[in-house]
N, C-alpha and C positions, 0 to 999 in steps of 0.2 A: 504494500500500500504506500502510495507516494505522499510525502508530507511537503507542504509548501508554505511560503510566507510571501504574500503579495503586497506590495506597497500601495497604500491608499493615499491619493492626493486630495487634500482639502485646501482650497484656495479662497481667500477673502480679500477684496481690495481695501485700500486705506484712504483714498482721496474722495471728497464729496463732490457730486456733480448735480446741478439743479435740473429741474424739468425744463425742456426747451419750449420757447414761446409758441412754436409751430405745432406742438403736440400737447394741448391742454389736457389735464387729467380728468377722469370721469368724476361724477358726483361722489361715488364711493371712495375714490382715491383721494378726493379733496378732504374727506373726513379723517384721513390718516396722514401722519407725517412719515416720511420715508426714513426708516431706521439707519443710523450710522453703522459703520463697520464695527464688528466685535473682535476682541482678541482671539488668537488661535485657541481651539479647545484643548484641554488637557487630555481628553480622550474623546473618541467618537461618541456622539449622542446615542442614547439607547435605541431610538427608532432607526438610526442609520446603521448601527451594529446589527440589528435584527434584519434590516434590508440586505446587508452584506451577506449574512448567512443564508438568507432566502435566495439570493442571486446565485450563490454557489450550488445550492440544492437544485434550483431550477435548471442550471447548466449541466448537471450531473450526467444526463442521458446522452450528451453530445460528445463525440470523439474529439471534434475540433469546434471551438466556440469563440465567436468574435470578441465578446466582452472578456471572457476568462483567459483566453490564450494570446491575445494581442498585447505586446508591450506598450505601456503608456508613455514612458520616457526613455529616450535613447542616450547612448554614451556621449553623443555630440550635442546634447541639450535640446534636440528637437522633440516634439510631442506628437503623438498619434491622435487623430480625431476620426471617428467613424461618422460619415456624413449621412444624416437622416433626411435633411431637407436642403435642396439646392437653393442658392441665392435666387430670389425672384419668385420662388414657388409659393402658391397659396395652399398647397396640400401639406398638412401637418402629419408627417409620418413619424412613428415611434418604433424603436427597436424593442421587440418582445424577447426578454432574456430566456424565458422558458422555451419558446419556439425557435430561438436563434435566427430571427428574421425580422424584416421591416413590415409594419402593418400601417394602413391608413387610419389615423385617429379621427380627423375631421378636416374640413376645408374652411380656412379662415375667410372673413369677408373681403370682397374685392377692394373695398375702400381702403384697406390697409396697404395695398400695393405689393404684397408678397414679402417674404423674409428679406431683410436688408443684407444678409450675409449667408454663406453656407452655415448650417446648424447641425450639430450632432453631439456626440459624447466621447469622452476619453475612456478607453478600455481600462480594465483593472482598477477602476476607481469607484468610490461611493462618496457623495458629498454629504454635508451635514443635514440635508433635507431627506436623505435616504435614497436619492436617485443617483445614477452615474453622473459624474461631473460633466457639465456642459462645455462644449467647445464651439467657437465661432470661427469660420474660415473666411478670410478676406483676400482680395487680390487674385482670385482664381475662379474657375467655373466647375467645381467638382460635382459630379452627379450623385444622386442618392445611392447609398450602398458602397461608396468608395472609401477606402482607408487613406487619409491624407496625413503625411508626415511633414509637420510645419515648424517654422521658427516662431517662438513666442513673442508677441508684440506687447501684450499687456493683459489686464484683467478688468472686466466690467463687473462692478458690484451691484447686484440686484437683489431685491427682496420681494417675495410674493406671499400669498396666503399661507404657505407651508413654512415660511421662514427664509433664511438667507439662501440665495440661489445664484451665486456668482458664476461668471463664465470666463474662461480663458480664451484669448484671441490669438489665432495663429495665422501664418501665411506660408505658402510655398515659395515666395519670392526669395531668390538667392542673393540679390544685391542689398547689402545693409542700408545704403542710402535710400533706395527705393522703399525698403521695408518701413523706414521711419515715417515716410509720407502717407502710408496706408492707413494710419490710425491718428490722423491729425485732429484738431479740434472740431472741424466741420464734420468729419466722418463720425467722431464720437457723438455729436449732436444728432446726426442722422440715424445712427444705430440705436441710440438711447431713445429717440423719439418713437421708434417702432415699439420697443419693449415697454415704454411707458403707457402705451395705449392699446396694445394688442389683446389684452384681456377685458377691455372696457365694454366690448360688445358680447361677451359671454352671457349665456342665459343664467349662469350661476352668479347671484349677486354677491356671494362671498369670494368670488375669484377676482384677484387684483394683482398688480405688479408695479414696481417703480425702481428706476435706476438711481442710485444715490452716489455712485462714485466710480472713478477709474484709477487703476494703479498700474505701475510698471512691473517689470519682472522681479525687481527687488522685493516687492510686497508679497511675492509668492512663497519665499523660503520659510519664514517662521510657521506659516500655516501648514504648508506641505510637510515640513519636518515633524510637526506635532501629529499630523495624520499618519505619517509613516510609523512613528513610535507607538501610537495609541491603537491603531487598527490593523493588526496583522492577524489574518485568519489562522486559527489553530487547527490541528489535525482533527479535533473533535467535530468541527463543522465542515471542514473542507479537505478531507483526506484524499479525495480523488482529483483535486485541482492540480493543474499543471503549474510548474514553477515559471516565473517570468522568463522571457526570452533572454538568452545570455548577453545580448548586446544592451539590455536595459542598463541605464547608467545614472549619473547624478541628476539633480534637478537642474532645470534650465538656468542659465546665467546671462546677464546682459553682455552682449558681444558687440 
């Protein structure tokens, strides 16, 4: 029986970012103030720990599994994102861990204009909300179902009805100078504007979201390290899980 310890990346940004004028919040959002970033957790929250164990159990029947077997972080500092939704798409697809495949969740209103970036998740991770950690892919046109290995540009700090829901932003652009231009202030406003309003038209009145900040790669380290230390699946829950890919390496650093 194979024993493994998979690193869990938990990332929260540190800089506050206001709501853009072009994207006014819903009435429900106006009644809430967008929470500021919290310090890194000492250990993974109970619901996230339970979700982690459930994810491994759900993946047990698959010889190869996208979430379980794909390395999250590589030795060169790049990060893997599995694309669920291509940029511009209005079809919200989600990866079903148990089925090991993408499924259509719903179609978002045309008035939102489609997702502003590629959207997906980082394999081998569980965030503080109990879901795989989200990734945004900019500067490319990756289709749904593709694994993108990208350079980290920054972190978008977001909160929704389930709690903190930060998202790491990556790109496949190889030129460092061009990479810096991909997440400038205008792009931050455009991306944040979508996520500030994309739940406003949900039928569920308790559904809401707001972007409160942006952070650079330096803000990743303390949170990710706390997640690595606190949330390592033991053989009791994950005895059939595969070990991380051999090339998995240190956390991304500013280059």
